[in-house]
C-alpha positions, -999 to +999 in steps of 0.1 A: -834+619+570-827+592+549-797+582+523-812+557+499-838+543+523-807+540+549-813+565+580-779+584+582-774+577+621-766+537+606-749+548+575-725+566+599-720+542+623-711+517+594-687+542+579-670+551+619-671+511+621-651+502+589-629+532+600-620+510+633-620+480+621-601+484+587-590+520+573-557+516+593-569+506+628-575+471+641-568+447+615-535+468+606-523+472+638-532+435+649-513+421+618-481+452+614-461+427+627-423+442+638-430+473+616-462+484+632-446+475+665-416+504+662-441+528+654-455+529+692-421+524+707-407+568+700-448+577+716-438+555+744-457+529+747-440+489+748-440+472+714-469+453+725-493+477+730-501+475+693-523+445+700-538+461+727-551+494+702-560+466+681-585+452+708-599+482+717-601+492+678-622+462+668-644+462+702-653+496+690-663+486+656-683+459+670-700+475+695-709+505+667-726+485+645-749+470+669-775+495+679-780+480+709-745+487+722-736+521+695-735+547+723-706+522+742-685+519+714-691+556+703-679+563+739-649+538+738-642+553+700-637+588+717-615+575+746-596+555+721-590+589+697-585+613+728-556+589+736-544+593+701-547+629+701-529+631+731-501+610+722-492+630+691-497+665+700-475+659+731-450+641+710-456+666+685-458+643+658-490+670+635-487+652+605-505+623+623-532+646+636-555+648+605-574+610+605-579+609+642-594+648+645-614+631+614-627+605+629-635+623+664-655+649+646-673+618+629-681+601+663-692+637+676-717+641+650-729+601+652-736+609+688-756+634+685-773+620+657-774+587+683-789+610+714-815+629+694-833+598+681 
């Protein structure tokens, strides 16, 4: 299936890469400074954890964009999201769940598209 001559799997991969890299993820965590660092503290992470999170999210985005490494980027993204969802659930901050769950669902759909092709 295609959308404007772009395969759905490729379009969805770029959407996921954008979400990991820009939409409140990689760049935000890397450049957010003390405000972002302070958000990780109540969850039990050290103040510098935002840089680890940013690096993993940017790596996910990079791997997802490249067709040869897409499956690895999706797997890494799934692990990052499982950790995020587990942390949010453990800390009972359920209002933070919808973006992570939505992104996890997109990863599941993309994985299904990649595996079937």
